[in-house]
C-alpha positions in Angstrom: 16.6 -1.6 -10.7 17.6 1.2 -8.4 16.2 1.0 -5.0 15.0 3.4 -2.3 14.1 3.0 1.4 10.6 2.3 2.4 11.0 1.8 6.2 13.1 -1.4 6.7 12.8 -2.3 3.0 14.8 -1.4 0.0 12.2 -1.3 -2.7 12.3 -0.5 -6.5 12.4 3.2 -7.2 9.5 2.5 -9.7 7.1 0.1 -8.3 3.6 -1.1 -9.2 0.3 0.6 -8.6 -2.2 -2.2 -9.0 -5.6 -0.5 -8.8 -6.2 -0.5 -12.6 -6.0 -4.2 -12.6 -9.3 -4.5 -10.7 -11.4 -1.5 -11.4 -13.5 -0.5 -14.4 -11.7 -1.1 -17.7 -9.4 -3.7 -16.2 -7.7 -6.4 -18.2 -8.5 -10.1 -18.1 -7.1 -12.0 -15.1 -4.6 -13.6 -17.2 -3.4 -10.3 -18.7 -3.4 -8.7 -15.2 -1.2 -11.5 -13.8 1.1 -11.2 -16.9 1.4 -7.5 -16.1 2.5 -8.2 -12.5 4.9 -10.9 -13.7 6.5 -8.5 -16.2 7.1 -6.0 -13.5 8.7 -8.4 -11.2 10.8 -9.8 -13.9 12.1 -6.3 -14.6 13.1 -5.7 -11.1 10.1 -4.2 -9.3 9.7 -5.6 -5.8 6.9 -3.4 -4.3 3.2 -3.6 -5.2 0.7 -1.1 -3.9 -2.9 -2.2 -3.5 -6.0 -1.6 -1.3 -8.8 -3.6 0.1 -11.3 -1.6 -1.9 -10.0 -2.0 -5.3 -12.8 -3.7 -7.2 -15.7 -3.1 -9.5 -19.0 -2.3 -7.6 -21.1 -5.3 -7.4 -18.3 -7.8 -6.8 -16.7 -8.8 -3.6 -14.1 -6.7 -2.0 -10.5 -7.6 -2.1 -10.4 -8.5 -5.8 -7.0 -6.9 -6.1 -5.6 -8.7 -3.0 -6.6 -12.1 -4.4 -5.1 -11.2 -7.9 -1.8 -10.2 -6.4 -1.8 -13.3 -4.2 -2.2 -15.5 -7.2 0.4 -13.5 -9.3 2.9 -13.9 -6.6 2.2 -17.6 -6.0 2.5 -18.2 -9.7 5.6 -16.1 -10.6 8.3 -18.3 -11.8 11.1 -15.7 -11.8 12.2 -15.5 -8.2 11.3 -15.5 -4.6 8.0 -13.8 -4.2 8.3 -13.6 -0.3 10.8 -10.7 -1.0 8.1 -8.6 -2.7 6.8 -5.9 -0.4 3.0 -5.6 -0.6 1.5 -2.4 0.7 -2.2 -2.3 1.2 -4.7 0.2 2.6 -7.9 0.3 4.6 -10.7 2.8 5.3 -11.6 3.7 1.7 -14.3 1.6 0.1 -16.4 1.4 -3.1 -19.6 2.7 -1.9 -23.2 1.3 -2.0 -24.1 -0.6 -5.2 -26.8 2.0 -5.9 -23.9 4.6 -6.4 -21.6 2.9 -8.9 -18.2 4.1 -9.1 -18.4 6.2 -5.9 -16.1 5.8 -2.9 -16.9 6.0 0.9 -14.8 6.4 3.9 -14.8 4.3 7.1 -12.2 5.4 9.7 -13.7 3.5 12.6 -10.9 1.9 14.4 -12.8 -1.4 14.6 -13.3 -1.4 10.9 -9.6 -0.6 10.1 -8.6 -3.5 12.2 -11.1 -5.9 10.7 -9.9 -4.9 7.2 -6.4 -5.6 8.2 -7.4 -9.1 9.2 -9.3 -9.7 6.0 -6.2 -8.4 4.1 -4.1 -11.0 5.8 -6.4 -13.7 4.7 -6.7 -12.5 1.1 -3.1 -11.8 0.6 -2.2 -15.2 2.2 0.4 -13.6 4.5 1.2 -13.7 8.3 1.8 -10.0 8.6 1.2 -7.1 6.2 4.4 -5.4 5.1 2.9 -1.9 5.0 -0.7 -0.9 6.0 -2.0 2.6 5.2 -5.0 4.4 6.5 -6.3 5.2 3.0 -8.4 8.3 3.4 -9.5 10.4 6.4 -13.0 9.9 7.5 -14.5 13.3 8.6 -16.9 11.5 10.9 -14.0 9.9 13.0 -11.3 11.8 14.9 -8.2 11.3 12.8 -6.1 10.4 15.9 -8.5 7.7 16.7 -8.0 6.1 13.3 -4.3 6.3 13.4 -4.2 4.8 16.9 -5.8 1.6 15.3 -2.7 1.3 13.2 -0.5 1.7 16.1 -2.4 -1.2 17.8 -2.1 -3.3 14.8 1.6 -2.7 14.7 2.1 -3.7 18.3 0.0 -6.8 17.8 2.3 -7.8 14.9 -0.5 -7.7 12.3 1.2 -5.1 10.2 5.0 -4.7 10.0 4.9 -1.0 9.2 2.3 1.8 8.9 1.5 4.5 6.5 -1.1 7.3 5.8 -2.6 8.5 2.6 -4.5 11.5 1.3 -3.4 13.6 4.3 -2.4 17.2 4.8 0.4 18.5 6.8 -1.4 18.7 10.0 -2.7 15.0 9.6 0.9 13.8 8.8 2.3 15.4 11.9 -0.5 13.8 14.1 0.2 10.4 12.5 3.9 10.8 13.1 3.5 11.8 16.7 1.2 8.7 17.3 3.0 6.1 15.3 6.7 7.2 15.7 9.1 4.8 13.9 6.3 2.6 12.9 5.2 5.2 10.3 7.3 4.8 7.2 5.4 6.3 4.3 2.7 8.8 3.0 0.9 8.3 -0.1 -0.8 11.3 -1.8 -2.1 12.5 -5.1 0.9 14.4 -6.7 1.8 15.2 -10.3 2.9 18.1 -12.4 -0.7 19.0 -12.7 -1.7 18.5 -9.1 0.5 19.9 -6.5 -1.7 20.2 -3.3 0.8 17.9 -1.7 3.9 19.9 -2.3 4.3 20.6 1.4 3.5 17.0 2.3 6.2 15.8 0.1 8.7 18.2 1.8 7.7 17.3 5.2 7.9 13.6 4.6 11.5 14.1 3.5 12.2 16.0 6.8 10.6 13.3 8.8 12.6 10.5 7.1 9.4 9.0 5.5 9.0 7.8 1.9 6.6 9.9 -0.2 4.6 7.8 -2.6 2.8 9.9 -5.3 -0.2 8.4 -7.2 -1.8 9.6 -10.4 1.9 10.7 -11.2 1.3 11.7 -14.8 -2.3 12.9 -14.6 -3.1 15.7 -17.0 0.0 15.4 -19.1 -1.4 13.3 -21.9 -4.9 14.7 -21.7 -6.2 17.2 -24.2 -4.4 20.4 -23.8 -1.5 18.7 -21.8 1.1 19.8 -24.4 0.0 23.4 -24.3 -0.1 23.5 -20.5 3.2 21.6 -20.0 5.3 22.3 -23.2 8.6 21.5 -21.5 7.6 18.0 -20.5 6.3 17.1 -23.9 9.5 18.9 -25.7 12.0 17.1 -23.4 10.1 13.7 -23.7 10.2 13.9 -27.5 13.9 14.9 -27.6 14.7 11.9 -25.3 12.5 9.7 -27.3 10.5 8.5 -24.3 6.8 8.8 -23.2 5.8 12.0 -21.3 4.4 9.7 -18.6 7.8 8.1 -18.2 9.4 11.7 -18.0 7.0 12.7 -15.3 8.1 9.7 -13.2 11.7 10.6 -13.7 11.0 14.1 -12.6 9.2 13.0 -9.5 12.1 10.7 -8.6 14.5 13.6 -8.9 12.5 15.7 -6.4 13.9 13.7 -3.5 15.6 10.4 -2.6 12.5 9.7 -0.5 10.2 9.6 -3.5 9.0 6.1 -4.8 6.6 6.1 -7.7 3.8 3.6 -8.1 2.5 4.2 -11.8 -0.9 2.6 -12.4 -0.7 0.0 -15.1 -2.9 -2.5 -16.9 -0.5 -3.8 -19.6 3.1 -5.2 -19.6 4.2 -2.8 -22.0 3.1 0.1 -19.9 4.7 -0.9 -16.8 7.9 -1.8 -18.6 8.0 1.6 -20.1 7.5 3.2 -16.7 10.1 1.0 -15.0 12.7 2.6 -17.2 12.3 6.0 -15.5 14.4 4.7 -12.6 17.4 5.1 -15.0 16.5 8.3 -16.5 18.9 11.0 -15.1 17.6 14.5 -15.8 20.1 17.3 -16.3 20.0 20.5 -14.3 18.8 22.4 -17.5 16.0 19.8 -17.9 14.9 20.1 -14.3 14.8 23.9 -14.5 12.7 23.8 -17.7 10.3 21.2 -16.2 10.1 23.2 -13.0 9.2 26.3 -14.9 6.3 24.2 -16.5 5.1 23.1 -12.9 5.8 26.2 -10.8 6.1 29.0 -13.3 
């Protein structure tokens, strides 16, 4: 598996987005663990999770406990070398609003979630802890400062921010300095509000982690809206989702993809994108689909 820099770590270019293993439509616990094991066996060594990944009505940290169990039972290698990134500040909302999310950027809350995450992941320090989504009721700098204090205390090894704009990323970088190693934003051929954040992350030496990487491509109308993606995927004999991951990896050496997965077959398909080298002609055609 090809690797890329995530702060002090070399992680798999295609890593594991674990949200689907804990939310609505999730697989059985046995199948979820089998999916994580399949990814690790194939060379993935970075798992992306969050404290709030659960079905409303059940305890928080479902995903954390699942990952901890999967790592503890993985027979294929040294699970202590797997980088686990988690996030705090974005939660499933009150039970009378099923499926909704809420924000809590209160510094005390972010610190408490970090402590809970330590407990549920079964680690002494969190490899990478993101502020998950800005809370409009709390000054952004105050929330980010909580991550700096967590880093200084040794609770987290590195820090990240998620769902940010350019101004927020600059604020986080100013406050956190070298402790900031990554930014995770929604980004795909169909959703490019984070174009400038991706560029700035590269300039600042940060990893850019896109989520919902293939959103829109396989939906009704996707072939009409993105003909080059579908044509090139068919010519290569690969899934259009895998091609989207390869395209994103080709946008910069600082990009690390975390496709969401709920089956071994899907993560094994995605992992192959790390070895898909796109030609200049293919990149131009795909770029025309995206940017016109």
